[in-house]
C-alpha positions as CSV (number, residue, x, y, z in Angstrom):
1,X,6.8,3.3,-42.5
2,X,4.9,-0.1,-42.0
3,X,1.3,0.2,-43.0
4,X,-1.2,-2.7,-42.3
5,X,-4.2,-3.7,-44.2
6,X,-5.7,-5.0,-41.3
7,X,-5.7,-4.9,-37.8
8,X,-6.9,-7.7,-35.4
9,X,-7.5,-6.8,-31.9
10,X,-7.1,-9.9,-29.6
11,X,-4.6,-12.8,-29.6
12,X,-7.0,-15.5,-28.4
13,X,-7.6,-18.5,-30.7
14,X,-10.0,-16.9,-32.9
15,X,-7.9,-13.6,-33.5
16,X,-4.7,-15.7,-34.4
17,X,-6.9,-17.8,-36.9
18,X,-8.3,-15.0,-38.3
19,X,-4.9,-13.1,-38.8
20,X,-3.6,-16.2,-40.3
21,X,-6.3,-16.7,-42.7
22,X,-5.9,-12.9,-43.5
23,X,-1.8,-13.3,-43.8
24,X,-2.3,-16.2,-46.2
25,X,-4.7,-14.3,-48.6
26,X,-1.9,-11.5,-48.9
27,X,-3.2,-8.9,-46.5
28,X,-0.5,-7.4,-44.0
29,X,-1.9,-8.0,-40.6
30,X,-1.2,-6.6,-37.1
31,X,-2.1,-8.2,-33.8
32,X,-3.1,-6.4,-31.1
33,X,-3.6,-8.0,-27.3
34,X,-3.9,-6.5,-23.9
35,X,-1.8,-9.4,-22.5
36,X,1.7,-9.9,-22.6
37,X,1.3,-13.1,-24.6
38,X,-1.0,-15.0,-26.8
39,X,-3.7,-17.7,-26.2
40,X,-6.6,-15.6,-24.5
41,X,-8.9,-17.5,-22.7
42,X,-7.0,-20.9,-23.5
43,X,-3.6,-19.6,-22.0
44,X,-2.1,-20.5,-19.0
45,X,-0.2,-18.6,-16.4
46,X,1.6,-19.3,-13.5
47,X,1.2,-18.5,-9.5
48,X,4.4,-19.5,-8.2
49,X,5.0,-22.7,-9.7
50,X,1.4,-23.5,-9.9
51,X,0.3,-23.2,-13.9
52,X,-3.2,-21.5,-13.7
53,X,-5.6,-21.9,-16.7
54,X,-7.7,-18.6,-17.8
55,X,-10.3,-21.1,-18.5
56,X,-11.6,-22.1,-21.5
57,X,-15.4,-22.8,-21.5
58,X,-16.8,-25.4,-18.9
59,X,-20.4,-26.4,-17.9
60,X,-21.5,-27.1,-14.5
61,X,-23.8,-30.5,-14.1
62,X,-27.1,-29.5,-12.8
63,X,-30.4,-31.2,-12.9
64,X,-32.7,-30.7,-15.7
65,X,-33.1,-31.1,-19.6
66,X,-29.3,-30.7,-20.3
67,X,-28.2,-33.4,-17.7
68,X,-28.4,-36.4,-20.5
69,X,-26.2,-34.1,-22.8
70,X,-23.9,-34.0,-20.2
71,X,-23.9,-37.7,-19.6
72,X,-23.7,-38.2,-23.4
73,X,-20.6,-35.8,-23.5
74,X,-18.8,-37.8,-20.9
75,X,-19.6,-41.2,-22.2
76,X,-18.2,-40.1,-25.9
77,X,-15.3,-38.4,-24.5
78,X,-16.3,-34.9,-25.5
79,X,-16.6,-33.5,-21.9
80,X,-14.1,-34.7,-18.9
81,X,-14.5,-33.7,-15.4
82,X,-12.3,-31.1,-13.9
83,X,-11.6,-30.0,-10.2
84,X,-10.3,-26.6,-10.5
85,X,-7.6,-25.4,-7.9
86,X,-9.2,-22.4,-5.9
87,X,-7.2,-19.0,-4.7
88,X,-7.9,-16.2,-2.2
89,X,-6.4,-12.8,-2.7
90,X,-4.8,-12.1,0.9
91,X,-4.5,-8.5,2.1
92,X,-0.7,-8.2,0.9
93,X,-2.1,-9.0,-2.7
94,X,-1.0,-12.7,-2.5
95,X,-2.8,-15.3,-4.2
96,X,-3.1,-18.4,-1.4
97,X,-4.5,-21.7,-2.2
98,X,-7.9,-22.4,-0.8
99,X,-9.0,-25.6,0.7
100,X,-11.0,-27.6,-2.1
101,X,-14.7,-27.0,-2.4
102,X,-15.6,-30.2,-4.0
103,X,-16.8,-28.5,-6.7
104,X,-16.5,-30.6,-10.1
105,X,-17.1,-28.9,-13.4
106,X,-17.2,-30.5,-17.1
107,X,-14.4,-29.2,-19.3
108,X,-14.5,-29.5,-23.2
109,X,-12.1,-32.1,-24.2
110,X,-9.5,-30.8,-26.6
């Protein structure tokens, strides 16, 4: 019977990083996740042939005190514009593409 020293819940970026550090420190590690794959919020799934990101963090531009921070982030390359694909769930449980709303968000650059 295998016994683990540590059980990490979540195979996202933080969980995998923690598991790797613990393993390198000599601990027996088991990683559990609710999904079939790894990646958490940065994972990409497919709807038919279309890749769909679960969504790493983003911000939406709005007037206010943070607007210069966003402009500075764009100018420095730390943020980039992103226009997401939108889908509706039909009565038959199919994901159908929605007409673009024109909403643009700012995605943290990789």
